[in-house]
C-alpha positions as CSV (number, residue, x, y, z in Angstrom):
1,X,-16.4,-1.5,1.4
2,X,-14.1,-3.9,3.3
3,X,-13.8,-3.2,7.0
4,X,-10.7,-4.4,8.8
5,X,-8.6,-3.6,11.8
6,X,-4.9,-3.4,11.1
7,X,-2.9,-3.7,14.2
8,X,0.7,-3.7,15.3
9,X,1.8,-0.3,14.1
10,X,3.1,2.6,16.2
11,X,0.5,5.3,16.5
12,X,2.0,8.8,16.0
13,X,-0.8,11.3,15.3
14,X,-4.4,11.8,16.4
15,X,-5.6,10.8,12.9
16,X,-3.8,7.4,13.3
17,X,-5.2,6.9,16.8
18,X,-8.7,7.4,15.6
19,X,-8.2,5.4,12.4
20,X,-10.3,6.2,9.3
21,X,-10.7,5.3,5.7
22,X,-8.1,4.7,2.9
23,X,-8.4,4.0,-0.8
24,X,-6.1,1.4,-2.4
25,X,-5.4,1.6,-6.1
26,X,-3.5,-1.0,-8.0
27,X,-2.5,-0.3,-11.6
28,X,-0.9,-3.0,-13.6
29,X,-0.8,-4.4,-17.2
30,X,-3.7,-2.2,-18.4
31,X,-6.0,-2.8,-15.4
32,X,-6.9,-0.6,-12.4
33,X,-8.4,-2.0,-9.2
34,X,-9.7,0.4,-6.6
35,X,-10.6,-0.8,-3.0
36,X,-11.7,1.1,0.1
37,X,-10.8,0.2,3.6
38,X,-11.7,1.3,7.1
39,X,-8.8,1.0,9.5
40,X,-7.9,1.6,13.2
41,X,-4.1,1.6,12.5
42,X,-1.9,0.0,9.8
43,X,0.4,0.4,6.9
44,X,0.0,0.2,3.1
45,X,1.7,-3.2,3.2
46,X,-1.0,-4.5,5.5
47,X,-3.8,-3.0,3.3
48,X,-2.5,-4.5,0.0
49,X,-1.9,-7.9,1.7
50,X,-5.6,-8.1,2.9
51,X,-7.0,-9.0,-0.6
52,X,-3.9,-9.7,-2.7
53,X,-0.9,-12.1,-2.8
54,X,2.2,-10.0,-2.1
55,X,5.9,-10.8,-2.2
56,X,8.2,-8.3,-0.7
57,X,12.0,-7.7,-0.7
58,X,14.5,-5.8,1.5
59,X,12.9,-6.6,4.8
60,X,9.3,-6.1,3.6
61,X,10.1,-2.5,2.6
62,X,9.5,-2.9,-1.2
63,X,6.9,-4.8,-3.2
64,X,8.3,-7.4,-5.7
65,X,5.0,-9.1,-6.7
66,X,1.3,-8.4,-6.4
67,X,-1.0,-11.2,-7.6
68,X,1.8,-12.8,-9.6
69,X,2.8,-9.6,-11.4
70,X,6.5,-9.3,-10.5
71,X,9.2,-6.8,-10.9
72,X,11.4,-7.7,-13.9
73,X,13.3,-6.2,-16.8
74,X,13.2,-2.6,-15.5
75,X,9.6,-2.8,-14.4
76,X,8.9,-2.2,-10.7
77,X,6.0,-1.7,-8.3
78,X,6.1,2.0,-7.6
79,X,4.4,3.3,-4.4
80,X,2.7,6.6,-3.9
81,X,0.5,8.0,-1.1
82,X,-1.7,11.0,-2.0
83,X,0.1,11.3,-5.4
84,X,3.5,11.6,-3.7
85,X,6.4,9.2,-3.8
86,X,7.2,7.8,-0.4
87,X,11.0,7.6,0.2
88,X,10.8,4.8,2.7
89,X,9.3,1.3,2.8
90,X,5.7,0.2,2.5
91,X,5.7,-1.2,6.0
92,X,7.0,2.0,7.6
93,X,4.3,4.5,6.5
94,X,1.5,4.8,9.0
95,X,-1.9,5.3,7.5
96,X,-3.8,8.5,8.0
97,X,-7.5,9.0,7.4
98,X,-8.2,9.9,3.7
99,X,-4.9,8.5,2.3
100,X,-5.0,7.3,-1.3
101,X,-2.4,4.5,-1.7
102,X,-1.3,3.7,-5.2
103,X,0.8,0.7,-6.3
104,X,1.7,1.1,-10.0
105,X,3.5,-1.5,-12.1
106,X,5.7,0.7,-14.3
107,X,9.1,1.1,-15.9
108,X,11.4,2.9,-13.6
109,X,13.7,5.4,-15.2
């Protein structure tokens, strides 16, 4: 387990103030990586940047590349939290204890 303190994000709920644990899953090109993090506050963007090379677009709201796997030809990095699509950027969602963050490289319809 990787322990980190992600700072600089607005705290909005008791869960966020107390921090907690999140799971990061990255699915791309037939591989799946799962990592667990302990946090005091933060965003999915900060979590994925901890162990991975990340390139973002549109003011850091969308992932273009993770570890040199880049959006191209209709394939994008899709972003989910707790199996739900998040309709705003990866730097704007504040982590809550128990969140499961999924970045999936897939063809967008």
